[in-house]
N, C-alpha and C positions, 0 to 999 in steps of 0.2 A: 490893652493887649495882653493875652494870656501867655505865660512863659513857663518853662520847665522849672519845677521846684526840686525834685529829686530823681535820681536815676539808679535803678537796681537791675542790671542786666537788661532784658527786654522790657522791664516794667518802669514806666515813667509816670510821675505824679505832677499834677497842676493844682495849685492852691486857690481857694476862694473864687470859684467861677460857676456860673450857671449857663454858660454859653453853649455847652455841648449837650447832646442827648445820648441815651444808652445805645451802644453798638454802632455809634456814628464813626465813619472813617475820618481820621484826622491826619494832618501833616505836621511832623515834629521836627523842630530845629531848622537851622539855616539850610540844611541839605534836603529838607522836606521828606523825611522818612515816613513811610506809610505805617499808620497805626490804627488801633480800634479802641474805643472807650469800652471798658469792661466792668467798671465799678464807679459809682457816684455817691457823693454825700454833699451836704451844704458846705463842708470844709474843704474837701479835695476831690479831684477827679483822677481815676487811675486809667492809664492807657497801656495797652499791650502793643509793642512795636514789632512789626514783621520784618525788619531789617536790622543789621548790626548797629548797635548804639555806640560803637567805639568812636571816641572823639566828641561825643555830644556833651554839652556843658549846661549847668543850671543857668537860667536867664534867657536861653534861646527861645524863639517864638513857637507857639503851637496854634495852628489854625484849623478850623473845622471845614468839612466839605458839605455839610448839610444833608448827607445821605449815608446809608449804611454801606458796609464793605460789600462791593458788588462785583459780579463778573460781567464782562462784555460778551454778549451772545450774538453771533452772526457768522456769515461765511468766512472761512479762513481758520476755523478751529481745528478741523480734521487735518491730520498729517503734521500738525505743529507740535513744538516742544515748549512747554511753559514751566515757570517756577511755581512755587506754592501760591503766589498771589496773582497768577495769570499774566505774568510778564513773559514775552517770547524770548527764549534763551539765545536764539540765533541773532536776533536784533541786538540784545544786550552785549553779545560777544563783539559785534561790530563797533559798539560804542565804547565798551570798557575792557575788552580783551577776555582772557580766560576766567577772570574773577569778577563777580558782579560788583560794580561800584555802588556806594550808598546813595540813595535818593535818585537812582537812575529813572528818569521819566521817559517812558516809551509806551506807545499805544499797544494794547493787547493784540489787536488784529491789524493787518496791513491796510492802511487807509488809502493807499495809492493804487492797489491792484483793482482791475476792473473785472466784473463778472457779467456774463451774458444772461440778462434778466428777462424772464417772461412774466408778465402781470396776469394774475388770476382773478381780477375783480374789475368792475366797470362802474362808471358814475351812476349813482342812484341805488347801488347795493347797500344793504345794511350789514355791517361787520360786527361780530361779537368777539369776546376774548378767545384766543386760540385759533381763530379762522386764518387760513392761509391766503395772503394777498399777492405773493410773488414767489417764484421759484428760480433757482439758478444751479448749474452744475458746479458743486464745490470741489469734487475730485472726480476722476473717471468713473467711480462706482457709487458715489453718494450725491443725491440731489438735495440741495439745501432748500428748505421750505420756510419762508419768512412768515411768521405768525404775529397776529395782533397781540399785544400784551394782555394777559388774562384779565386785567382790571379796566380795559378800555372797551368802548362800544360806541358806534356812531354810523352815520350815513356817509358814503364815499362821495366827495365833492369834486375830486380831480385825480386823474390817473395818468402817469407818464407813458410814453410809447415803449414798446419792447426794445431793448438795446443794451449797451454796455454801461454799467454804473459801478461806482465805488460804494463801500458799505455806508458812507455818510451822505450819499446823494438822496434827495427826496424823490420817492417813486410814486407816492400817493398821498392824498389828504382826506381826513374824515372830519365831520362836524359832530361833536358830542351833543347829548340831549340839552345841555345848558347853553348851546350856541358857540362854544369855543372850538377853534379849529386845531387839529393835531396833525403834524407832518409825520409821515411814515418813511423811515429809511430801511436799509437792509439789516440793521442791528438794533439791539435793545440792551438794557442793563437789568440785572436781577440780583437781589441780595443773596449771598451764598449760604447764609444760615437759615433761609426761609425756603421750605419745600414748595415746589411749583404745584399749583392746584390741578385737579383732574376731575372728571365727572363721577366715576366710581371705580372701585377695585373689581377685577374680574377673577373668577376661580382659576387657580393655578392647575393647569392640566397638560402642559406641553413641556417635554424635557429640554434642557440645554444640552444638545448633543455635542460631545467633546471628542469622540473617537478614542477615548481612554477607557479600556474595558472595566477596570476596577471602579471607575466612576459611573459610566453609562449603565452597566449591568448590575453591579453590586450596591453602589452608594450614589444613586442619581441625584442630580439637582434640577429643579424646574426653572423655566424662564420666569423671571420675576421673583426668584427665590434668593436665599442667603446661605452662604457656606463659610466655614472657618477652616483654615489649614494651619493647625498648630504644629510646631516642631522645633527641636533644638538646632543648634548650629550644625550645618553640614548635612541636614536630613533631606534637603532638596525642595524647600518651600518655593524659592524663586524659580527653579527649573520647572516645577509642577505648574506654576502660574504662567510661565512662558509657553508651555505646551498648550494650556487652556486658551491663552490669548491667540496662539497661532491657529488652532484647529476648531474651536467652538463655533457653533452656527449662529452667533450673534451678528447683527449687521455692523455694529461699531464696537470697538474695544477702547475703554479708557483705562490706561495703566498709570497708577499713582505710585511712584517710588518715594515713600514717606520715611525719611531718615535712614535710608539704606546706604550702603557703601557706594562711593562714586564709581568704582570700577564695575559694579553690578549694573548700574544705570547705563554706563558706556556700552556694556555688553548688549543690553536691551536695544539701545539705539542702533548699534551696528548690525545686530541680528535682524531686527525688524526692517531695516532699510534694504537688506539684501534678499529678504524672503519674498517669494511669489505666493500670493494668496491662492490657496487651492480652489476657492469658490469662484473667483473672478478671473484668475490668470494674470491679474495686475499686481502691483507692489502691495504688500500688506499694510504699508504706511498710509495707503489711500483710504483706509477705514479705521485708523488708529489715532488716538490722542495720547500724548505722553506728558505727565506732570512729574518733573524731576525735582525733588526736594531732598537732596543728599544730606548725609550726616554732618557735613562741614558747613551747611547753610544755616542761617539763623533759626534757633529752635522754635520760636513762636510761629514761624511760617509753616511748620509741620502741621499744626492744627488747621490752618487755613487751607492747606493743600487737599485735605480730605473733603472739606466742604466745597472747594472749587471744583474738584473732580465730580462729585455727585450732582452739582448744579449743571455742569456741562452735559452730564448723562441725561438728566431730566429734560433738558432743553431738546435733545435729539429724540428722546422718548415721545415728547409732545408732537413731533412730526410724524410719528407712526413707526419709528424704528425700534429694534430690540437691541439693548445695550448690555454689555458685560463689563463690570468694573473689577479690576484687579488692584486691591489695596495692599501694598507690600512695604511696611508692615504696620498694622494697627498698634502693635506694642510700642513702636517708636513714637507714635502719636500720643499714646497714653503717657509715655515718659515725658513728653513735652508738656502735657497738662500738669504732671507732677512737679516739674521744675518751676513752672510759672506759679502754680499753687503755693509752692514753698516760698517763693519771693514775695507773694502777696500775704504771707504769714497766716494762711488759712489752716484750720484744724485738720491735720492729716488723718486719713482712715487707714485701712489695711495696707501694710508695706509702704506707707508714705503717700499712696495715691490719694487724690482728693475724694471727698465723700460723694461728689456728683459724677464719678467715673461711670457707674452703671447707666445713669440717665444719658450721658453723652454717647456711650456706645449704642444704646438702644435707639437714640435719636438718629444716628447714622444708618443703622441697619433697617430701621423702619421706613426709610426713603426708597427701599427696594419695592418691587411690586409689578404685577401685570394689570394694566389699567385701561379704561376707556377714556380717551383724552377729550378736551373741551371741543375739539373739531370732529368728534365721533370716530376718529381713527383709534386703533389699538396699538399699544406699545408696552415695553417692559424694561425694567432696570434690574439686572441680576448682580448681586454683590458677593464677591469672593475675597475674603480678607485673610491675609496671612497673620499669624500670631507667633511671636518669638519668645516663648517663656524661657527665662534664665535657667540654665542647667536642665532643660527639658522637663521642668516641673509643671505639670498641667494643673496643679492645685493653686497656682498663683492667681491674683485677682483678675488680670486682663483675660486670661483663658477662661476662667470660671464665669465671669460676667458675659463674655462673648457667647459662651455655651448657652446661656439663658435666652439669648435673642436670635440665635440662628437655628435653622431646622436641619442643617447638614453639617456634620463634623468629621473632617478627614484628618485623623491623627497620624502624623508622620512618626515613624519608628526608627531610632538610631541604628538598632541591630539590623533592620532590613536594608537601610542605606549603606551600612558598612559591608553587607553581604552582596552589594551591587544589585539589589532588587528595587527597581524603579518602575512606577512611582512607589515610594516607600510608605504607602498608606497601609496602616495596620487594620486589617478587616475585623479584628476582634474588638479593638478599642473605638472604632469609628461607627457612625450610624447615619442614616438618612430617613427623615420623616416624610419624604415626598413619595415613597413607593406606592402608597394607596392612591394618591392623587394622579399618578402617572400610569397606573396599571392598564387603564382603558386604552391609552395612547399606544402602549407597547403591543397590546393584543390586537388592536385594529390596524396598526401601521407596520408592525414587524412580523409577528406571528402569534396566533391564538395560544400557542404553547409557551410563549416567552416567559411569562411569570412563573409557570410551573417549573420550567428548567432552572430559572434563577433560584427558586426555593430549594430545589434539589442540590444545586451547587453550594449554596450557603449552608445547607445541612451537613454536607460532606466536610466543609471547613470547620464547623462547630464540633463535629464528631472527632475530627483530628485533634482539635484543641484539647478535648477531654482525654483522648488516648495518650497524647504526648506527656501528660502529667504522670501517667502510669509508666510510660517508657523511661522517663527521667529517673524514676525510682528503681525499677527492676529490669530495664532493658526490653528490647522488642522481641527477643527470642521466645519469651513465654506467652506471647499473645496468640490467640487462635488465628487460623488462616484468614477468616473473614475480616478480622480487625487489622491484620497486616495489609490486606487489600485496601481497606479504607485509607490507611496511611499513604500507600502508594498512589492511589487515585487523587488524594489531596495534594500530593507533590505535583501531579500532572496539572491540577487546577492552579496551584501557586506559580509554578515555573512556566507552564504552557499558556495560561490564561491571564492571571493577574499581573505577571511581570511583562513589561513592554519595553521595546528598544526604540528610543526616540530617533536613532540615527539610521534605522532600516526603512527603506522606502515604503514597504507594505505594512510595517508594524508601528510606524509613528502615528498613523491615524487609521482606525479600523471602523468601517461602517457597521451600523446596527445589525444588518442582515448577517454579516460574517461573524459578529459576536455571538449571535444566536446559533449559527451552524457549528461554531467551535464548542459551545456548551453541549449541543446535541451529540457531537462526536465523543466528547468526554463521557457523557452519560451512557452512550451506546457501549463504550469500552467498559464502563462500570457494570452495566446490566449483564453483558456477556461474560465478564470475569466472575460475577457472582454465581452464574450458572456453572462455570467451570469449577469454582471452589466447592460448590455443593456436590459436584461429581467426583471430588477427591483430588483436583489439581491444586498444587501449592502455589502461593503467591510468587515464590522464587521462579517456578516454571513459567508462570505468566509473563514475568519480567523478561525472561530469556527469549520470548517471541519477538522482541523489539517493537511491539505495537505501542507500548507506553511512550517510548522515545519518539516514535513516529507521530503520535498525537501531540506531543509537546512541540515538535518542530512544524506543526501545521501553520503556525502564525507566519513562518517564513516561506514554507514550501507551497502554500496555496495562495496565489495572488488575490487581492481584494476584488478584482473584476471577474473571477472565475469560480463563483459559488457552486457550480455544478460538480466540481471536483470532490466535494464533500460526500456526495452519494457513493462514489467509487471507494472513498476511504471507509465509509461505514460497512460497505460490502466486504472489504478486505479484513476489517476487524472481526466481523461475524464469521467469515470463512476460516480465518487464522485460529480463532478460539475453538470453533467446532472441530477442527482438525486435532487440536491439542486434547480435547475431551475424548475423542475417538481413540487416540493413542493410549490414554490412561485406562480407558475401559477395555 
């Protein structure tokens, strides 16, 4: 019998054994704590335990499971709340109360609930990996499609009648090429650290529409893309991710609270359960999976939570859905790697993080993508990871390494957050590499002039950035009138376009058409004002017309469903400034 030799926090060692294999899931001690083999030699085996090792003693038994750390995939995942190793928190609360007891054994999915199953295959059919053999309504908005495991293939020999079944009931049988028979239930297991296979990656060409103007227009992300949201304490990382989770046009949201404060996760749970999904009119939780691994839970489980989340996302991607993952925050995950690496006495790299930090980060972000699945459907996984650099220092290792592997970088700015400018994304420090990939979509589906207007708006912001350096040195009074105008128009862009009110019914989510019309209104004001300045009108006189404030308030004054009102606004701008020019002349 294999027994515990030494214990160092979550790291447990077993002496002189060859019974285990690398990355095998094991049960440690009398309480059968869940662990994973992470290092092996002929002398000792090192195990990382995903639960609290308090009370564990040398000499207690260690037994193998014969399989890697896996997630159970089947109906019942959506609208559930799991911990980092896919144990349902509601079920755990019934067993052990508000705090999770060590070694709590509970099925990941409800084994007693029955689903109304419709079979999609018949006797004599040949099924290959990824093929859908049964479907059932998982929630009012998500149809669960039961797929053959990617590595199975065979001829269907028996199919159950359509009806109500639990996840472990056999609904079909197939015979493999070697003659062995395999029973198919509604669920399967998959190793969390192994990416699920697909046929091929597809070009990224569709945006993830979020309704947040600074993202959709200025710094867009594509479906199947990756983004990082770095920001110091209080800059609004979690709130930005909440907005994206509520409003983005993904079919399913996987929200991973990795090492975050418990009250933040409570807020997520409460908010999401009360929210009505704008796309379906049903509860938002009907298309949301929450993985809560708060800062007071065992540190090793933080690492597992990230992999569990991405595995669940890939499973639904294989059904043909578009998934958005919110990982909050990958810095806490990196800190868990650092702590375990220290206990393993590995050679530290920069700031004590392990030397393999970059490869782990890339491994995670590389599992995003827009793909053609094994069953010929198309699906995507979009990853949006928050990064919490200490002291807002973007030069620290986690932020810098994340920057290498993502194509969208939304840098949150403390000064903007303190000025109540939300989302506090600094347009000068941020970038998106998806603009060229998405330009065709915007031009075909929104307006042929969309990209041209976006370019003009970003030019105004860059021009203002240069001018503000001069203003800081010598004040704005010495600037010529045309440059004063640029600063005023940039203020309209910042306050009227980039700043957004999450609590206003029309401003919390803005459709792409309105975003375009808002840009057109700002550029109309700019063009007419340039003509006025050329005719001798001062920037101060232009401000006195009230048109600048009117354009700023457009986000509240013109409802999302009345785009025709913008035509009247543009006419009002043109007439107001023409009148001013005539007065000067």
